[in-house]
N, CA, C and O atoms as a Maestro MAE file, in Angstrom:
{
 s_m_m2io_version
 :::
 2.0.0
}

f_m_ct {
 s_m_title
 :::
 protein
 m_atom[268] {
  # First column is atom index #
  i_m_mmod_type
  r_m_x_coord
  r_m_y_coord
  r_m_z_coord
  i_m_residue_number
  s_m_chain_name
  s_m_pdb_residue_name
  s_m_pdb_atom_name
  i_m_atomic_number
  :::
  1 25 0.261 -1.710 0.211 1 A "UNK " " N  " 7
  2 3 -0.281 0.214 0.483 1 A "UNK " " CA " 6
  3 2 1.241 1.563 -0.090 1 A "UNK " " C  " 6
  4 15 2.410 1.457 0.280 1 A "UNK " " O  " 8
  5 25 0.775 2.508 -0.879 2 A "UNK " " N  " 7
  6 3 1.358 3.739 -0.664 2 A "UNK " " CA " 6
  7 2 0.434 4.630 -0.209 2 A "UNK " " C  " 6
  8 15 -0.779 4.461 -0.085 2 A "UNK " " O  " 8
  9 25 1.037 5.510 0.010 3 A "UNK " " N  " 7
  10 3 0.380 7.062 0.489 3 A "UNK " " CA " 6
  11 2 -0.490 7.325 -0.343 3 A "UNK " " C  " 6
  12 15 -1.582 7.599 0.154 3 A "UNK " " O  " 8
  13 25 -0.431 7.346 -1.341 4 A "UNK " " N  " 7
  14 3 -1.333 7.955 -2.919 4 A "UNK " " CA " 6
  15 2 -2.078 7.168 -2.719 4 A "UNK " " C  " 6
  16 15 -3.207 7.656 -2.766 4 A "UNK " " O  " 8
  17 25 -2.087 5.690 -2.411 5 A "UNK " " N  " 7
  18 3 -3.530 4.703 -2.461 5 A "UNK " " CA " 6
  19 2 -3.914 4.934 -1.351 5 A "UNK " " C  " 6
  20 15 -5.049 4.497 -1.161 5 A "UNK " " O  " 8
  21 25 -3.367 5.553 -0.311 6 A "UNK " " N  " 7
  22 3 -4.664 5.536 0.948 6 A "UNK " " CA " 6
  23 2 -4.840 6.896 0.999 6 A "UNK " " C  " 6
  24 15 -5.588 7.282 1.897 6 A "UNK " " O  " 8
  25 25 -4.248 7.914 0.125 7 A "UNK " " N  " 7
  26 3 -5.153 9.157 0.387 7 A "UNK " " CA " 6
  27 2 -6.447 8.956 -0.728 7 A "UNK " " C  " 6
  28 15 -7.473 9.518 -0.344 7 A "UNK " " O  " 8
  29 25 -6.548 8.350 -1.850 8 A "UNK " " N  " 7
  30 3 -7.355 7.966 -2.847 8 A "UNK " " CA " 6
  31 2 -8.476 7.771 -2.583 8 A "UNK " " C  " 6
  32 15 -9.407 8.397 -3.090 8 A "UNK " " O  " 8
  33 25 -8.633 6.554 -1.449 9 A "UNK " " N  " 7
  34 3 -9.273 6.129 -0.688 9 A "UNK " " CA " 6
  35 2 -9.910 7.033 0.613 9 A "UNK " " C  " 6
  36 15 -11.118 7.080 0.845 9 A "UNK " " O  " 8
  37 25 -9.206 7.516 1.161 10 A "UNK " " N  " 7
  38 3 -9.683 8.951 2.506 10 A "UNK " " CA " 6
  39 2 -10.747 9.252 1.006 10 A "UNK " " C  " 6
  40 15 -11.867 8.745 0.947 10 A "UNK " " O  " 8
  41 25 -10.302 9.959 0.094 11 A "UNK " " N  " 7
  42 3 -10.837 11.283 -0.573 11 A "UNK " " CA " 6
  43 2 -11.935 10.229 -1.274 11 A "UNK " " C  " 6
  44 15 -12.791 10.891 -1.860 11 A "UNK " " O  " 8
  45 25 -12.124 9.075 -1.368 12 A "UNK " " N  " 7
  46 3 -13.108 8.143 -2.484 12 A "UNK " " CA " 6
  47 2 -14.369 8.037 -0.401 12 A "UNK " " C  " 6
  48 15 -15.486 7.560 -0.604 12 A "UNK " " O  " 8
  49 25 -14.254 8.207 0.260 13 A "UNK " " N  " 7
  50 3 -14.490 7.571 1.311 13 A "UNK " " CA " 6
  51 2 -15.025 9.313 1.741 13 A "UNK " " C  " 6
  52 15 -16.013 9.734 2.344 13 A "UNK " " O  " 8
  53 25 -14.463 9.639 1.438 14 A "UNK " " N  " 7
  54 3 -15.294 11.367 1.628 14 A "UNK " " CA " 6
  55 2 -16.342 11.854 1.053 14 A "UNK " " C  " 6
  56 15 -17.325 12.461 1.480 14 A "UNK " " O  " 8
  57 25 -15.743 11.237 -0.783 15 A "UNK " " N  " 7
  58 3 -17.615 11.672 -1.682 15 A "UNK " " CA " 6
  59 2 -17.887 11.380 -1.278 15 A "UNK " " C  " 6
  60 15 -18.638 12.085 -0.603 15 A "UNK " " O  " 8
  61 25 -17.831 9.594 -0.823 16 A "UNK " " N  " 7
  62 3 -19.126 8.418 -0.058 16 A "UNK " " CA " 6
  63 2 -20.064 9.642 0.471 16 A "UNK " " C  " 6
  64 15 -20.819 10.361 -0.184 16 A "UNK " " O  " 8
  65 25 -19.780 9.646 1.835 17 A "UNK " " N  " 7
  66 3 -20.418 10.234 3.343 17 A "UNK " " CA " 6
  67 2 -20.925 11.580 2.826 17 A "UNK " " C  " 6
  68 15 -21.996 12.079 3.171 17 A "UNK " " O  " 8
  69 25 -19.741 12.317 1.655 18 A "UNK " " N  " 7
  70 3 -21.136 13.651 1.009 18 A "UNK " " CA " 6
  71 2 -22.599 13.251 0.138 18 A "UNK " " C  " 6
  72 15 -23.626 13.927 0.080 18 A "UNK " " O  " 8
  73 25 -22.357 12.117 -0.413 19 A "UNK " " N  " 7
  74 3 -23.572 12.157 -0.802 19 A "UNK " " CA " 6
  75 2 -23.882 11.536 -0.644 19 A "UNK " " C  " 6
  76 15 -24.469 11.055 -1.613 19 A "UNK " " O  " 8
  77 25 -23.965 10.597 0.809 20 A "UNK " " N  " 7
  78 3 -24.832 10.023 1.277 20 A "UNK " " CA " 6
  79 2 -25.391 11.000 2.259 20 A "UNK " " C  " 6
  80 15 -26.548 11.387 2.100 20 A "UNK " " O  " 8
  81 25 -24.768 11.375 3.126 21 A "UNK " " N  " 7
  82 3 -26.216 12.828 3.976 21 A "UNK " " CA " 6
  83 2 -26.828 14.197 2.481 21 A "UNK " " C  " 6
  84 15 -27.694 15.031 2.746 21 A "UNK " " O  " 8
  85 25 -26.286 14.133 1.321 22 A "UNK " " N  " 7
  86 3 -27.203 14.915 0.509 22 A "UNK " " CA " 6
  87 2 -27.949 13.333 -0.294 22 A "UNK " " C  " 6
  88 15 -27.865 13.038 -1.486 22 A "UNK " " O  " 8
  89 25 -28.866 12.287 1.148 23 A "UNK " " N  " 7
  90 3 -29.505 11.403 -0.439 23 A "UNK " " CA " 6
  91 2 -28.942 10.314 -0.476 23 A "UNK " " C  " 6
  92 15 -29.334 9.432 0.288 23 A "UNK " " O  " 8
  93 25 -27.649 10.023 -1.553 24 A "UNK " " N  " 7
  94 3 -27.905 9.615 -2.518 24 A "UNK " " CA " 6
  95 2 -27.095 8.266 -2.159 24 A "UNK " " C  " 6
  96 15 -26.106 8.178 -1.431 24 A "UNK " " O  " 8
  97 25 -27.806 7.174 -2.897 25 A "UNK " " N  " 7
  98 3 -26.728 5.956 -2.756 25 A "UNK " " CA " 6
  99 2 -25.669 5.694 -3.298 25 A "UNK " " C  " 6
  100 15 -25.649 6.036 -4.480 25 A "UNK " " O  " 8
  101 25 -24.732 5.208 -2.918 26 A "UNK " " N  " 7
  102 3 -23.069 5.501 -3.905 26 A "UNK " " CA " 6
  103 2 -22.378 4.162 -3.261 26 A "UNK " " C  " 6
  104 15 -22.729 3.736 -2.160 26 A "UNK " " O  " 8
  105 25 -21.191 3.437 -4.187 27 A "UNK " " N  " 7
  106 3 -20.529 2.025 -3.659 27 A "UNK " " CA " 6
  107 2 -19.891 2.813 -3.413 27 A "UNK " " C  " 6
  108 15 -20.043 4.030 -3.516 27 A "UNK " " O  " 8
  109 25 -18.551 1.827 -2.810 28 A "UNK " " N  " 7
  110 3 -17.058 1.726 -2.130 28 A "UNK " " CA " 6
  111 2 -16.602 0.469 -2.990 28 A "UNK " " C  " 6
  112 15 -17.338 -0.323 -3.580 28 A "UNK " " O  " 8
  113 25 -15.600 0.472 -2.941 29 A "UNK " " N  " 7
  114 3 -14.951 -1.288 -2.783 29 A "UNK " " CA " 6
  115 2 -16.271 -2.162 -3.347 29 A "UNK " " C  " 6
  116 15 -16.165 -3.299 -2.887 29 A "UNK " " O  " 8
  117 25 -17.731 -2.018 -4.353 30 A "UNK " " N  " 7
  118 3 -18.336 -3.135 -5.000 30 A "UNK " " CA " 6
  119 2 -19.658 -2.984 -4.372 30 A "UNK " " C  " 6
  120 15 -20.801 -3.231 -4.755 30 A "UNK " " O  " 8
  121 25 -19.174 -2.521 -3.331 31 A "UNK " " N  " 7
  122 3 -20.573 -1.976 -2.215 31 A "UNK " " CA " 6
  123 2 -21.367 -1.430 -2.145 31 A "UNK " " C  " 6
  124 15 -21.004 -0.551 -1.364 31 A "UNK " " O  " 8
  125 25 -22.499 -1.200 -2.441 32 A "UNK " " N  " 7
  126 3 -23.970 0.129 -2.531 32 A "UNK " " CA " 6
  127 2 -24.302 0.251 -1.101 32 A "UNK " " C  " 6
  128 15 -24.550 -0.507 -0.163 32 A "UNK " " O  " 8
  129 25 -24.214 1.408 -1.299 33 A "UNK " " N  " 7
  130 3 -24.163 1.316 0.411 33 A "UNK " " CA " 6
  131 2 -25.058 3.133 0.152 33 A "UNK " " C  " 6
  132 15 -24.979 3.801 -0.879 33 A "UNK " " O  " 8
  133 25 -25.701 3.454 1.217 34 A "UNK " " N  " 7
  134 3 -26.988 4.099 1.725 34 A "UNK " " CA " 6
  135 2 -27.101 4.956 3.137 34 A "UNK " " C  " 6
  136 15 -26.883 4.168 4.057 34 A "UNK " " O  " 8
  137 25 -27.288 5.906 3.494 35 A "UNK " " N  " 7
  138 3 -27.518 6.702 4.901 35 A "UNK " " CA " 6
  139 2 -27.597 5.299 5.833 35 A "UNK " " C  " 6
  140 15 -27.096 5.550 6.929 35 A "UNK " " O  " 8
  141 25 -28.096 3.815 5.748 36 A "UNK " " N  " 7
  142 3 -28.130 3.720 7.076 36 A "UNK " " CA " 6
  143 2 -26.886 2.682 7.175 36 A "UNK " " C  " 6
  144 15 -26.883 1.817 8.051 36 A "UNK " " O  " 8
  145 25 -25.516 2.844 5.958 37 A "UNK " " N  " 7
  146 3 -24.374 2.851 5.860 37 A "UNK " " CA " 6
  147 2 -23.188 3.532 5.910 37 A "UNK " " C  " 6
  148 15 -22.013 3.403 5.566 37 A "UNK " " O  " 8
  149 25 -24.544 4.966 6.935 38 A "UNK " " N  " 7
  150 3 -22.968 6.208 6.763 38 A "UNK " " CA " 6
  151 2 -22.206 5.505 7.829 38 A "UNK " " C  " 6
  152 15 -21.410 4.950 7.071 38 A "UNK " " O  " 8
  153 25 -21.781 5.033 9.232 39 A "UNK " " N  " 7
  154 3 -21.328 4.509 10.180 39 A "UNK " " CA " 6
  155 2 -20.185 3.842 9.809 39 A "UNK " " C  " 6
  156 15 -19.130 3.977 10.429 39 A "UNK " " O  " 8
  157 25 -20.364 2.839 8.447 40 A "UNK " " N  " 7
  158 3 -19.758 2.130 8.376 40 A "UNK " " CA " 6
  159 2 -18.570 2.712 7.048 40 A "UNK " " C  " 6
  160 15 -17.448 2.260 6.823 40 A "UNK " " O  " 8
  161 25 -19.284 3.832 6.337 41 A "UNK " " N  " 7
  162 3 -18.092 4.442 5.535 41 A "UNK " " CA " 6
  163 2 -17.545 5.313 6.719 41 A "UNK " " C  " 6
  164 15 -16.328 5.258 6.541 41 A "UNK " " O  " 8
  165 25 -17.809 6.232 8.038 42 A "UNK " " N  " 7
  166 3 -17.269 6.526 8.719 42 A "UNK " " CA " 6
  167 2 -16.063 5.967 9.316 42 A "UNK " " C  " 6
  168 15 -15.038 6.502 9.738 42 A "UNK " " O  " 8
  169 25 -16.383 4.954 9.256 43 A "UNK " " N  " 7
  170 3 -15.255 3.663 10.048 43 A "UNK " " CA " 6
  171 2 -14.205 2.918 8.480 43 A "UNK " " C  " 6
  172 15 -13.255 2.137 8.440 43 A "UNK " " O  " 8
  173 25 -14.743 3.421 7.734 44 A "UNK " " N  " 7
  174 3 -13.193 2.914 6.323 44 A "UNK " " CA " 6
  175 2 -13.062 4.454 6.582 44 A "UNK " " C  " 6
  176 15 -12.218 4.715 7.439 44 A "UNK " " O  " 8
  177 25 -13.603 5.360 6.123 45 A "UNK " " N  " 7
  178 3 -12.430 6.372 5.899 45 A "UNK " " CA " 6
  179 2 -11.942 6.134 7.081 45 A "UNK " " C  " 6
  180 15 -10.887 5.498 7.066 45 A "UNK " " O  " 8
  181 25 -12.475 6.517 8.412 46 A "UNK " " N  " 7
  182 3 -10.670 6.278 9.775 46 A "UNK " " CA " 6
  183 2 -9.495 4.964 9.519 46 A "UNK " " C  " 6
  184 15 -8.269 4.995 9.407 46 A "UNK " " O  " 8
  185 25 -10.211 4.147 9.496 47 A "UNK " " N  " 7
  186 3 -8.822 3.153 9.244 47 A "UNK " " CA " 6
  187 2 -7.994 2.969 8.183 47 A "UNK " " C  " 6
  188 15 -7.076 2.148 8.211 47 A "UNK " " O  " 8
  189 25 -8.473 4.327 6.357 48 A "UNK " " N  " 7
  190 3 -7.055 5.032 5.426 48 A "UNK " " CA " 6
  191 2 -6.463 5.938 6.226 48 A "UNK " " C  " 6
  192 15 -5.235 5.985 6.288 48 A "UNK " " O  " 8
  193 25 -7.543 7.084 7.204 49 A "UNK " " N  " 7
  194 3 -6.602 8.235 8.260 49 A "UNK " " CA " 6
  195 2 -5.985 7.266 8.225 49 A "UNK " " C  " 6
  196 15 -5.256 6.975 7.277 49 A "UNK " " O  " 8
  197 25 -6.193 6.348 9.563 50 A "UNK " " N  " 7
  198 3 -5.299 5.741 10.411 50 A "UNK " " CA " 6
  199 2 -3.609 5.565 9.297 50 A "UNK " " C  " 6
  200 15 -2.613 6.279 9.181 50 A "UNK " " O  " 8
  201 25 -4.099 4.054 8.591 51 A "UNK " " N  " 7
  202 3 -2.988 4.204 8.210 51 A "UNK " " CA " 6
  203 2 -2.387 5.277 7.485 51 A "UNK " " C  " 6
  204 15 -1.173 5.381 7.657 51 A "UNK " " O  " 8
  205 25 -3.058 6.305 6.529 52 A "UNK " " N  " 7
  206 3 -2.073 7.012 5.982 52 A "UNK " " CA " 6
  207 2 -1.045 7.861 7.379 52 A "UNK " " C  " 6
  208 15 0.021 8.472 7.450 52 A "UNK " " O  " 8
  209 25 -1.788 7.569 8.012 53 A "UNK " " N  " 7
  210 3 -1.295 9.020 9.339 53 A "UNK " " CA " 6
  211 2 0.019 7.548 9.897 53 A "UNK " " C  " 6
  212 15 1.046 7.921 10.464 53 A "UNK " " O  " 8
  213 25 -0.157 6.325 9.701 54 A "UNK " " N  " 7
  214 3 1.382 5.203 10.409 54 A "UNK " " CA " 6
  215 2 2.916 5.992 9.229 54 A "UNK " " C  " 6
  216 15 4.114 5.976 9.511 54 A "UNK " " O  " 8
  217 25 2.192 6.645 7.834 55 A "UNK " " N  " 7
  218 3 3.455 6.685 7.608 55 A "UNK " " CA " 6
  219 2 3.814 7.795 8.054 55 A "UNK " " C  " 6
  220 15 5.006 7.753 8.359 55 A "UNK " " O  " 8
  221 25 3.005 9.513 8.379 56 A "UNK " " N  " 7
  222 3 4.138 9.837 8.876 56 A "UNK " " CA " 6
  223 2 4.373 9.791 10.233 56 A "UNK " " C  " 6
  224 15 4.764 10.834 10.758 56 A "UNK " " O  " 8
  225 25 4.145 8.319 11.258 57 A "UNK " " N  " 7
  226 3 5.206 9.261 11.997 57 A "UNK " " CA " 6
  227 2 6.298 9.044 12.800 57 A "UNK " " C  " 6
  228 15 7.166 9.165 11.936 57 A "UNK " " O  " 8
  229 25 6.928 8.802 13.863 58 A "UNK " " N  " 7
  230 3 8.401 9.040 13.914 58 A "UNK " " CA " 6
  231 2 8.524 7.515 13.961 58 A "UNK " " C  " 6
  232 15 9.348 6.932 13.257 58 A "UNK " " O  " 8
  233 25 7.723 6.895 14.769 59 A "UNK " " N  " 7
  234 3 7.824 5.501 14.243 59 A "UNK " " CA " 6
  235 2 7.807 4.337 13.133 59 A "UNK " " C  " 6
  236 15 8.043 3.132 13.043 59 A "UNK " " O  " 8
  237 25 7.464 5.221 12.490 60 A "UNK " " N  " 7
  238 3 7.122 4.109 10.801 60 A "UNK " " CA " 6
  239 2 7.749 3.199 10.408 60 A "UNK " " C  " 6
  240 15 8.780 3.727 9.991 60 A "UNK " " O  " 8
  241 25 7.833 2.025 10.235 61 A "UNK " " N  " 7
  242 3 7.596 0.721 9.891 61 A "UNK " " CA " 6
  243 2 8.309 0.021 11.425 61 A "UNK " " C  " 6
  244 15 8.015 -1.167 11.557 61 A "UNK " " O  " 8
  245 25 9.282 0.668 12.685 62 A "UNK " " N  " 7
  246 3 10.101 0.718 13.111 62 A "UNK " " CA " 6
  247 2 8.867 -0.459 14.959 62 A "UNK " " C  " 6
  248 15 7.725 -0.354 14.513 62 A "UNK " " O  " 8
  249 25 8.794 -0.830 15.612 63 A "UNK " " N  " 7
  250 3 8.414 -2.054 16.390 63 A "UNK " " CA " 6
  251 2 8.795 -0.576 17.996 63 A "UNK " " C  " 6
  252 15 9.591 0.282 17.614 63 A "UNK " " O  " 8
  253 25 8.559 -0.482 18.695 64 A "UNK " " N  " 7
  254 3 8.562 0.369 20.079 64 A "UNK " " CA " 6
  255 2 8.869 -1.073 20.884 64 A "UNK " " C  " 6
  256 15 8.269 -2.145 20.957 64 A "UNK " " O  " 8
  257 25 10.051 -0.568 21.422 65 A "UNK " " N  " 7
  258 3 10.545 -2.669 22.516 65 A "UNK " " CA " 6
  259 2 10.292 -1.474 24.519 65 A "UNK " " C  " 6
  260 15 10.761 -0.376 24.820 65 A "UNK " " O  " 8
  261 25 9.756 -2.045 25.003 66 A "UNK " " N  " 7
  262 3 9.769 -1.943 26.186 66 A "UNK " " CA " 6
  263 2 10.527 -2.401 27.871 66 A "UNK " " C  " 6
  264 15 10.424 -3.467 28.478 66 A "UNK " " O  " 8
  265 25 10.924 -1.729 28.077 67 A "UNK " " N  " 7
  266 3 12.372 -2.814 29.096 67 A "UNK " " CA " 6
  267 2 11.930 -2.742 30.364 67 A "UNK " " C  " 6
  268 15 12.560 -3.290 31.269 67 A "UNK " " O  " 8
  :::
 }
 m_bond[267] {
  # First column is bond index #
  i_m_from
  i_m_to
  i_m_order
  :::
  1 1 2 1
  2 2 3 1
  3 3 4 2
  4 3 5 1
  5 5 6 1
  6 6 7 1
  7 7 8 2
  8 7 9 1
  9 9 10 1
  10 10 11 1
  11 11 12 2
  12 11 13 1
  13 13 14 1
  14 14 15 1
  15 15 16 2
  16 15 17 1
  17 17 18 1
  18 18 19 1
  19 19 20 2
  20 19 21 1
  21 21 22 1
  22 22 23 1
  23 23 24 2
  24 23 25 1
  25 25 26 1
  26 26 27 1
  27 27 28 2
  28 27 29 1
  29 29 30 1
  30 30 31 1
  31 31 32 2
  32 31 33 1
  33 33 34 1
  34 34 35 1
  35 35 36 2
  36 35 37 1
  37 37 38 1
  38 38 39 1
  39 39 40 2
  40 39 41 1
  41 41 42 1
  42 42 43 1
  43 43 44 2
  44 43 45 1
  45 45 46 1
  46 46 47 1
  47 47 48 2
  48 47 49 1
  49 49 50 1
  50 50 51 1
  51 51 52 2
  52 51 53 1
  53 53 54 1
  54 54 55 1
  55 55 56 2
  56 55 57 1
  57 57 58 1
  58 58 59 1
  59 59 60 2
  60 59 61 1
  61 61 62 1
  62 62 63 1
  63 63 64 2
  64 63 65 1
  65 65 66 1
  66 66 67 1
  67 67 68 2
  68 67 69 1
  69 69 70 1
  70 70 71 1
  71 71 72 2
  72 71 73 1
  73 73 74 1
  74 74 75 1
  75 75 76 2
  76 75 77 1
  77 77 78 1
  78 78 79 1
  79 79 80 2
  80 79 81 1
  81 81 82 1
  82 82 83 1
  83 83 84 2
  84 83 85 1
  85 85 86 1
  86 86 87 1
  87 87 88 2
  88 87 89 1
  89 89 90 1
  90 90 91 1
  91 91 92 2
  92 91 93 1
  93 93 94 1
  94 94 95 1
  95 95 96 2
  96 95 97 1
  97 97 98 1
  98 98 99 1
  99 99 100 2
  100 99 101 1
  101 101 102 1
  102 102 103 1
  103 103 104 2
  104 103 105 1
  105 105 106 1
  106 106 107 1
  107 107 108 2
  108 107 109 1
  109 109 110 1
  110 110 111 1
  111 111 112 2
  112 111 113 1
  113 113 114 1
  114 114 115 1
  115 115 116 2
  116 115 117 1
  117 117 118 1
  118 118 119 1
  119 119 120 2
  120 119 121 1
  121 121 122 1
  122 122 123 1
  123 123 124 2
  124 123 125 1
  125 125 126 1
  126 126 127 1
  127 127 128 2
  128 127 129 1
  129 129 130 1
  130 130 131 1
  131 131 132 2
  132 131 133 1
  133 133 134 1
  134 134 135 1
  135 135 136 2
  136 135 137 1
  137 137 138 1
  138 138 139 1
  139 139 140 2
  140 139 141 1
  141 141 142 1
  142 142 143 1
  143 143 144 2
  144 143 145 1
  145 145 146 1
  146 146 147 1
  147 147 148 2
  148 147 149 1
  149 149 150 1
  150 150 151 1
  151 151 152 2
  152 151 153 1
  153 153 154 1
  154 154 155 1
  155 155 156 2
  156 155 157 1
  157 157 158 1
  158 158 159 1
  159 159 160 2
  160 159 161 1
  161 161 162 1
  162 162 163 1
  163 163 164 2
  164 163 165 1
  165 165 166 1
  166 166 167 1
  167 167 168 2
  168 167 169 1
  169 169 170 1
  170 170 171 1
  171 171 172 2
  172 171 173 1
  173 173 174 1
  174 174 175 1
  175 175 176 2
  176 175 177 1
  177 177 178 1
  178 178 179 1
  179 179 180 2
  180 179 181 1
  181 181 182 1
  182 182 183 1
  183 183 184 2
  184 183 185 1
  185 185 186 1
  186 186 187 1
  187 187 188 2
  188 187 189 1
  189 189 190 1
  190 190 191 1
  191 191 192 2
  192 191 193 1
  193 193 194 1
  194 194 195 1
  195 195 196 2
  196 195 197 1
  197 197 198 1
  198 198 199 1
  199 199 200 2
  200 199 201 1
  201 201 202 1
  202 202 203 1
  203 203 204 2
  204 203 205 1
  205 205 206 1
  206 206 207 1
  207 207 208 2
  208 207 209 1
  209 209 210 1
  210 210 211 1
  211 211 212 2
  212 211 213 1
  213 213 214 1
  214 214 215 1
  215 215 216 2
  216 215 217 1
  217 217 218 1
  218 218 219 1
  219 219 220 2
  220 219 221 1
  221 221 222 1
  222 222 223 1
  223 223 224 2
  224 223 225 1
  225 225 226 1
  226 226 227 1
  227 227 228 2
  228 227 229 1
  229 229 230 1
  230 230 231 1
  231 231 232 2
  232 231 233 1
  233 233 234 1
  234 234 235 1
  235 235 236 2
  236 235 237 1
  237 237 238 1
  238 238 239 1
  239 239 240 2
  240 239 241 1
  241 241 242 1
  242 242 243 1
  243 243 244 2
  244 243 245 1
  245 245 246 1
  246 246 247 1
  247 247 248 2
  248 247 249 1
  249 249 250 1
  250 250 251 1
  251 251 252 2
  252 251 253 1
  253 253 254 1
  254 254 255 1
  255 255 256 2
  256 255 257 1
  257 257 258 1
  258 258 259 1
  259 259 260 2
  260 259 261 1
  261 261 262 1
  262 262 263 1
  263 263 264 2
  264 263 265 1
  265 265 266 1
  266 266 267 1
  267 267 268 2
  :::
 }
}
């Protein structure tokens, strides 16, 4: 996964949120969603934001040792 892909997915989820809030149905990753799916859309956006933020974390790619 790349940062560009993560940002593209975040943008898609934001567009889906806006469309659903406007009363439309949307298709994300092959799944058609409507207003009842708004919590799932928000959760998907947050997951992709978490993945994107992992790239900018000071410890990206490194685990933390506990002593």
